[in-house]
MITI-966390 format. One record per residue (C-alpha): residue in one letter; x, y, z; residue number from 1. Coordinates in Angstrom, 2 decimals, padded with zeros to 5 digits. Each point is the difference from the previous one (the first is absolute). Example, Ala and Ser with C-alpha at 12.3 -4.5 7.8 and 13.67 -1.06 7.14 Angstrom:
# MITI-966390
A;012.30;-004.50;007.80;1
S;001.37;003.44;-000.66;2
***
This chain:
# MITI-966390
M;060.31;137.36;087.23;1
N;-003.50;-001.41;-000.10;2
K;-001.08;-003.53;000.82;3
Y;-001.71;-002.06;-002.75;4
E;-001.46;-003.49;-000.34;5
L;000.13;-001.99;-003.22;6
A;-002.35;-002.95;-000.44;7
V;000.91;-002.30;-002.89;8
V;-001.87;-003.01;-001.35;9
L;002.15;-002.23;-002.20;10
S;-001.20;-002.74;-002.33;11
A;-000.47;-003.40;001.62;12
K;001.49;-001.62;-003.10;13
L;003.50;001.24;000.91;14
E;002.69;-002.32;001.35;15
D;001.64;000.92;003.32;16
D;003.14;001.36;-001.65;17
E;-002.00;002.09;-002.50;18
R;-002.10;001.44;002.82;19
A;003.13;000.81;002.02;20
A;001.56;001.69;-003.04;21
A;-003.12;002.13;-000.56;22
L;-000.04;001.10;003.65;23
E;003.73;000.77;-000.13;24
K;-000.61;002.14;-003.09;25
I;-002.69;001.95;001.88;26
R;002.34;000.46;002.99;27
N;002.68;001.30;-002.38;28
Y;-002.45;002.53;-001.49;29
I;-000.77;001.29;003.49;30
S;003.70;000.31;000.84;31
T;000.89;001.55;-003.35;32
Y;-002.45;002.85;000.52;33
G;001.23;000.79;003.50;34
G;-002.27;-002.20;002.08;35
N;000.96;-001.93;003.10;36
I;-001.81;-003.30;000.61;37
V;-001.20;-000.20;003.60;38
G;-001.84;-003.32;-000.06;39
E;-001.41;-002.74;-002.16;40
D;-002.89;-002.36;000.68;41
D;-000.52;-003.00;-002.27;42
W;-003.52;-001.41;000.28;43
G;000.61;-002.78;-002.50;44
K;-002.53;-001.49;-002.40;45
K;-003.57;001.19;000.56;46
R;-003.26;-000.26;-001.88;47
L;-000.94;003.21;-001.83;48
A;-003.31;001.68;000.80;49
Y;-000.87;-000.20;-003.69;50
E;001.59;-001.45;-003.11;51
I;002.71;002.19;-001.56;52
Q;001.49;-000.90;-003.39;53
K;-001.58;-003.46;000.32;54
M;001.87;-000.60;003.29;55
K;-001.66;-000.89;003.27;56
E;003.09;000.09;002.27;57
G;003.00;002.26;000.51;58
Y;003.00;000.56;002.27;59
Y;-000.47;002.97;002.33;60
T;002.94;002.06;001.27;61
F;-000.06;003.27;001.96;62
I;003.06;002.26;000.06;63
T;000.28;002.96;002.37;64
F;002.51;002.67;-000.99;65
E;001.03;003.57;000.67;66
A;000.66;002.35;-002.90;67
E;-000.30;003.49;-001.39;68
P;-003.38;000.91;-001.57;69
E;001.26;-000.58;-003.57;70
C;001.05;-003.62;000.59;71
P;-003.42;-001.73;000.03;72
A;-000.93;001.38;-003.42;73
Q;003.30;-001.22;-001.47;74
V;-000.36;-003.44;001.58;75
E;-003.61;-000.22;-001.17;76
S;000.96;000.76;-003.60;77
H;002.42;-002.95;-000.02;78
V;-002.15;-002.48;001.97;79
R;-002.97;000.75;-002.27;80
V;001.74;-001.57;-003.02;81
M;001.45;-003.04;001.77;82
E;-001.55;-003.12;-001.48;83
P;-000.16;-002.15;003.19;84
V;-001.90;002.72;001.90;85
I;-003.77;-000.51;-000.05;86
R;-000.92;002.93;002.27;87
F;001.84;002.52;002.16;88
L;-000.79;002.99;002.18;89
I;002.23;002.58;001.65;90
V;-001.55;001.93;002.89;91
K;001.17;002.52;002.54;92
P;-001.44;-001.20;003.31;93
E;-001.79;002.56;002.12;94
E;001.77;000.99;003.18;95
T;-002.29;-000.10;002.99;96
E;000.10;003.14;002.13;97
T;-001.13;-001.72;003.18;98
P;001.65;-003.21;001.07;99
V;-002.20;-003.06;000.24;100
K;-000.90;-000.82;003.59;101
P;000.91;-003.43;001.31;102
V;-002.96;-002.38;000.32;103
K;-000.01;000.09;003.81;104
E;-000.26;003.82;000.11;105
A;-002.72;000.00;-002.64;106
E;-002.05;-002.48;002.03;107
E;000.39;002.11;003.15;108
V;-001.21;003.12;-001.81;109
K;-002.95;-001.94;-001.40;110
E;-000.98;-001.23;003.49;111
E;000.23;003.56;001.39;112
N;-002.35;001.28;-002.70;113
E;-002.65;-002.63;000.68;114
***
């Protein structure tokens, strides 16, 4: 199974229960196509970088899930036609080959090089 991240921007005009229903529908699509939700991060209402469909604000939510390679395409095809969704993006995060050094070690290496 691969790890994926789904970023969703929902319309700011939605009520709390409508927004929750839309997110639940997206979670169900992920589960239906064999995905397993690992985490979810709700950023809340934020100002958009530019106006989309005459809207200046949207609700941002990020969902991390594990799934087979076919799942993201299936989820995307359903999310694309959902009316409350302004924008979305599914990405497969890059796996780093070398672990990130803690800050203290990085500073020591920098001092040694100077």
